[in-house]
N, C-alpha and C positions, 0 to 999 in steps of 0.2 A: 278086358276093352279100352283102348285109349279113348281120349275126349273126341278124336276124331273119326272114330268107330261107332258112335252112339247111334242106337236104332232110332231113325226119323219116319218111320212108317206112318205113325199116327199123327204126324204134325205136317203143317202147311206153314212154309216160312216165306215170308215177302220181305225183300229189300227195298227200301224207299231211298232213292238218291236225289237230296235237294241240290239243285244246281247240275242237272242231267245233261245240259247243253256246253256245259263249260270245259275248260281245257284239262283239268284233272279226271273229270269223267272220261273223257275221249282217250286221253293218254295212258291213263292207269286203271281206273277202275273196270270198265267194260273189259278192256283186253285182260286183267287180272280174272275176272269173273269166268270169261271164256275158257281161260286154261284150266279154272278149276273145275268147269265143266266136261271138257274133253278127257280129265283125268280122273273123274269120278269122283270129286271131293264135295261137291255141292250137293245139298239134301235132295231127296227123291221129288220131293213136291216142292219146287222152289220158284218163284218169280221176282221180277224186278220190275219195278215202277219208277221211270226217270223223271223226274218233275222239273220242269223249267217254266220259264214267263213267255218263251215265244210261241207263236201260234202254229202248230204242226201236228199231223197225223202221226200215229204210231207207225205205220208204213214209211211214212218218210224218216223218222227218226231212225229205225233199223237200219235204213239205205245209208244214213249218215255213219251209224257206229259200224257198219261193216266195213267201211274205207278206214276209220281208227283203228279196228281190230289187226285188218291186214297189216297196217303200218307200223305199230305199236306192239303188237302181240310179243311176246318175250322169246317164244318159241313157234314150231310150226303151225302154219294156218291150214285148215282144209275147209273147202266151200261146204260140203255134206254136214260136217259136224258143226258149222256155223249156222246153219239153217235151221237145226235143232235147238241149238242155243237161242237164236233169236226170237223164237216163239215163245220163249220165257221173258221176253223184254217188252214192255209197253211203255207209253209216253203219256203224259198228263200235264196239262197246262194249269199252272197255279201261280199267282202273286202272292208273294211270301208275306204280305201285309195284309191280305184280304180274306176276312172271316169266312165268307160265303163261300169261297174255293175250298177251305179246308172242309167244309159241313159236305160239298160235293165229293172230296177225297175220303171223307169218312164214309159216305154211301157206296163208293165204288170198293172200298175195303170190306164192308160188310156183306156186300154182293157177292164178292169173289171169295170170300170166307164162309159160305153157308154150309159147307159140308160138316154134318153133326157128329160125324165119325172122326173128325180131325181137330187139334188144338192149332190156334193161328199163333204165330210168332211173328214180331216185327223187329227189322232192324232199320232204324232212322240215320242216314249217313249224311252229314252237313257238309257238302263239298262245294261250299259257298263262302262268299267274304264274311270274316267274324263280326260285322256288324249286323248280320241276320241271324245269328247265333240265338239269340235271347228272343227274339221275335218268332222264331219258327217253334221254338220250343215251348212257348206260351201258346201259340196258336194251337199247337197240337194238345194243350191241356184244354185250352176253351171251346175246341170243336167237340171235345168228347172222345178222340182218338185214343187219348191215354187211358181212358176208363173202359176201353173195349174190352171184352173177355179175349184172353191170351195167355198162352204159356208163359212167354216174356215178352218185354219189349226193350231193346237196348238202343242207346245212342252214341252214334260214333264222330268224333269231330276233329277236325284238321287244325293244325298250328296256322297263324298265332294264336295261343290261348292269353289276350291280354298284351298290353304294352310295357305294364310294369306290374309290380305286386299289386299296387292298389287295384288298378283296372282287371287284374287278373280275379281278385277276391270279389269284385263286384259282379263280374260275369259269374263266377262259379256260384255265387250265392243265388243269383236268377236261375240259373239252370237247376240247382240243387231244390228249388221250389217244385221242381216237377219231376225230376229224375233222382233217383237214390245214386251214390256214389259208385256203388256196386255196378250199377247200369250205365256208366258213363265211361267211355272208352276214347280216350284221348291218344291222339296218333303222332309217334315219332317215327317215321319209315326207316331212319337209320338205323334204329335199334333192332329191325326184323332182318336187316340184310344178312346173308347167308355167312358171312365170315365173321360178324358180330356175334352170331349164335353159335358159332364154332369156338369161339372165344372161351365160352362156358365150358364145352366139352374139352377143348384142349388143356385148359386149366385144371378142372375139377376131376377128370378122368385120367389124368396123366400125373402120378405122384411124383415124377422126377420134377415137375415144374411147381406144384404145390408147396413143396418143402424149401423153395427158394424164391417164392414169389413174396419178398419183403425187403425192409430197408436194408439187410445185413447183405444182402446180394444183389439187389438192384441199385444201379446209380441215379437213372433217370427214365421217365417214361416220355415219349412224344407222340402225340395224337394229332394227325395233320389232316386235313380235308380242303383241298386247293382245286380253285375252278380254272379254266383257262378264259372262259367267256365273262364279259363285264355283265352288267344288270339288263341290258337288251332292253325289252319292252317292260320290264318291271320298276322303272325308274322311279315313279310316283309314289308305288309301295315302297320300294326300297329305301328311298331317301328320308323316309320317317322312320324307318325301322334299323336298318345298319347291321352290320356283321355281328356285333355283340348281343344284339336281341334275336337277330335272325338265325345264327348258328350257336352262339357259344352257350346261350342261356338254356337251349334244348340239345341238340345234336353232339356237340362235344360234351358238355357236362355229363349227358347220358352215357357217352362211351367213356368217360373217364370212370362213371361210376361201376360199369359194367368191368372194367378192368381192375378197379380197386377195391371191390367189395369182398367181404368175408364169404366163407362158403355157408351158402343158406341151410337151414335145419331140412328142407324138402325142396322140391322143383315146383310145390305151390305158388302160385301167383303172388299171393301176400308174404310168404317168406322170403321171395327173390326180392319183391318190393321193399320189402322191412330192411334188407341188408344195403341196399342203395340209397334209402334214407339215412341210413346211420353214415354213409360217407358224405353225403350232401350237409350232414348236422356237423362235420368236422371240418369241413373246409375254413381254411385260416383266411380271415377278411382281408382285404387290400388296406395297407395305411398311406396316409398321404406322403410319408417320407421315404416310402420305399416304391411308389407307383412307378417311378421311371425304371427302376430295376425290375419290374414286374409286369409291365405293360409297354407294349406297342402297340399304335394305331395308325394304319396307312389308309392312303385314298390314290387311287390310280390317276395316273394322267389322263385328262380328258373327261375324268368323270363329271365334272361340273355341265359337262356340253352336252350329256345323255338326255334324251327325250323325259320331259318331266321332273327334271333334276334342279334345285336351286342353283342358282350361279354365285351363291354365297354359302353352298352348303358345308357342313361341318361333320358330315356322315362318314364314318369309316368303312370303308370297303376290304380292309383287312386288320386281323387282331392276331397279336401272339400274345398270351398270358402265360405266366409262371405260378403254377398253383400247388399250394401245400396242403396236406391232409395231416391233422393234428389227432394221429392216433397210434397204437402200438406199431402196427405193421408198417406203416409209411412213413414215421416222424423224420423230417429231414429231407425227403425224396422230392425232388422237383418233376411235377407233370406240367410238360411243356405243352400246350393248346395251341395251334396255328390254322388258320383258316383265312381265305381271302379270295378275291376276283380278279379275273384279267392276268392271271400268273403263267409263269412259263409253261407249267405241269398241270395237268389234270389228275390229281391222284387221292386217296384217302386210305391211311393206314395207321396202324398202332405199332409203335416201335419200344421194344424193351432193351435198355441197354444195361446190360449186368457190369457188375465191378471187375475190373482186370485182376487176374491173377498174378502174383509176383514170386510165385514158387520156382518157376522154371524160367531161367534168364531174366534179363533185366526188364523192368515194367515198361520201360519206353519202347521196347521192341516188339510188345505184345498188343496186338488190338483186342478189344473187350469183346466178349459173346454178345451177338446181337438176335432177338428174336423179332421177326416181322411179321404180323398178322396184317395182309394186303387184301383191302376191302373192293377198290376199284383203282384203275381200270382192270387190273389183273386181278384174281380172287385166289388166294393161297397162304401159305406159311412157309418162312425160310428162317432155318436156324443157321447163323455164322460162328464156325468153330476153327480153333487154332490146331493145326494138326504139322508134324515135322514133314520138311521137304525131304524127298529122297536125296540120299547123297551120304558121304562121309563126315559132313560138317553138320552141326546142328543150327538148322535154320526153321524158322516156324513160317507158315504160310496160312491164309484164310482160306477156308472152304465153306460150301454151302450147302445144306440138307434141304431140300426144296419140296414141297408139297404144292404140285400148281392145280387147283380146283379147275380153273377156267380152262386148264388144257385136257385134264380128264373127262370134263363134261361140257367141252367147247361151247362155254359161255351159256350153257343152258339152265344155270340156276335159277329158281323162281324168282320173280320180281317180289320185292318185300311187301308189296299189296297183296299180293295172294296170300302170303302167311297173315296178314294182320286181317282181311276179312274172312278167313277161314277161323281164325282165332275166336273172333268176335261173333262168328255164327254159333260157335260152340261154347261161348262162355268163357274163354280163356283169356283173362287180362293181364298175363305175365308181361308181355312186350308192351303194354300201354300205359302210359304215365298216370300215376296216382295224384291226388290233389296234394298231398303233403309233400311229395316231391317237387312238383310244381312250384308251391309257396318257397321251398327253400332255394331252388335255381334262381326263382326271380328275386328274392331277398339277395342272394350274393350279387347277381349281376345287378341290382339296384344301387348296391353299396359302392361298385365302380363307378356308375355315373355320378353319384352324390360327391365321391372323391375328385371327381374328375372338374366338377363345376360346370357352369352354364356354358363358359366359353372354351372350347376344346381345340382351338386353333394350335396351340402351343403344342399340343401332345400329337398333333394330326402330321405324319410325315408322307410326302409324296413318293411315289414310285412309277415306274415305267411299265406299260403294257408289256406282257410276254416275258418280265423279268421275273427274279427271285423274291421281289419285295423290296421293303427299305432296306438300305445298307446295313442299318442297326441289327437286323436280324442275324447278321454273320456274327455278330458277337454276343447276342443274346443267351446262348447256352452257356453256362458257366461251370457245369460239372460234368465229369468224365472225359469223354472224348471231345466235348466242346463243339459239336458240330450236328446239322440237320442230318439224319440218316437218309431219309428219302431222296436226299440230293445226290446219292451215289447211283440211283438208277434213271436211265433213260426211258422216257415214255413218248 
């Protein structure tokens, strides 16, 4: 019996969403819960309490999420199944800092959980600004909700978890006064995407790859997460954060760890995360004398005119980094991380460039083998191979072996939040970020900011909207074919 098949007949599970009227809840959480429901993955006795500060009834709230579910549900929507699902959802008005409101919430939970034949379980999901994380957690403690009889209580937290190592440590210390580490689930939704999970399967379940997944056969690794849109309405948040904190510290370094980790002893959560931690421990720190060779910061033209963005902003909207891992497997292999906004293409992929073969023909005549793990907009895996062209003259041609997941399943892959919510309900923390991972990634990014210093103007390069970024990106890759492979594709 798998984790997702456990008997929940004698358990009543309640998910409490703090920030129930927010964008994340409407766009992601409620549609994900609906999909889990219609596919039979939610516990039999399951309910959702959406918590917000606005004054509205449960019926009004259900009408609002009906429209959200229709619009944002990842797959087919059915009125009849939605009606059944919506009966599980209610709304509760609460001010995050009001102790009396939490006492009322406790009374509600006690009344709804009175069935003596069932154990109560609670999943607290903080879909709110990080400013409220500590406040809500301690209100749960002070109100007595944390000490209610229950089989388990778990806390799910969205990013950002701190703005640097110091603030992250302070926040973690505060939350850890109320919840143990095993019950804290820090989300990085990128790691839960279908093709990222497929990376483990591709590598560890195919011996042909694991034997060559090392410095002896791989020239470089490219991890790219690019967006066509600018900051939009998030200017106020983004201008205090930037691409290094918003994307590199979490999403891109997590993708690097998934790609570079050693085979875990098992697929248990701690065994998998232990191997990721070992990767982060071996990241080579940036040095002042090599900073220009290992880092590009860009800012798109017009960024300073965006809503709530400072006219003198030094915030980077693009980052390219050259990362090295000081261990036996990856010694000397560059990992190129690239992320940015307002670019020509929207794409996310991991590209493995293998070393060229010199056995057949001249090295200059052959292309390296390339393995592309495409995360978005297409989902799939492409392996580029050299073959002989038909004819009496020996000439090589590059061909593709292509697995198009989005073609086969018509873009019906589950949304990453479906996977994350389901795992949190079943206590599987494999895809969630452990505190020691977070410490190490913040330490790495903090060191970059420390090396840059207060004035980052000299490092910040301007680039045009809908371009490929700053011109310096064209010569940033110094190994192998010396090009960004994602640019070979049209999107």
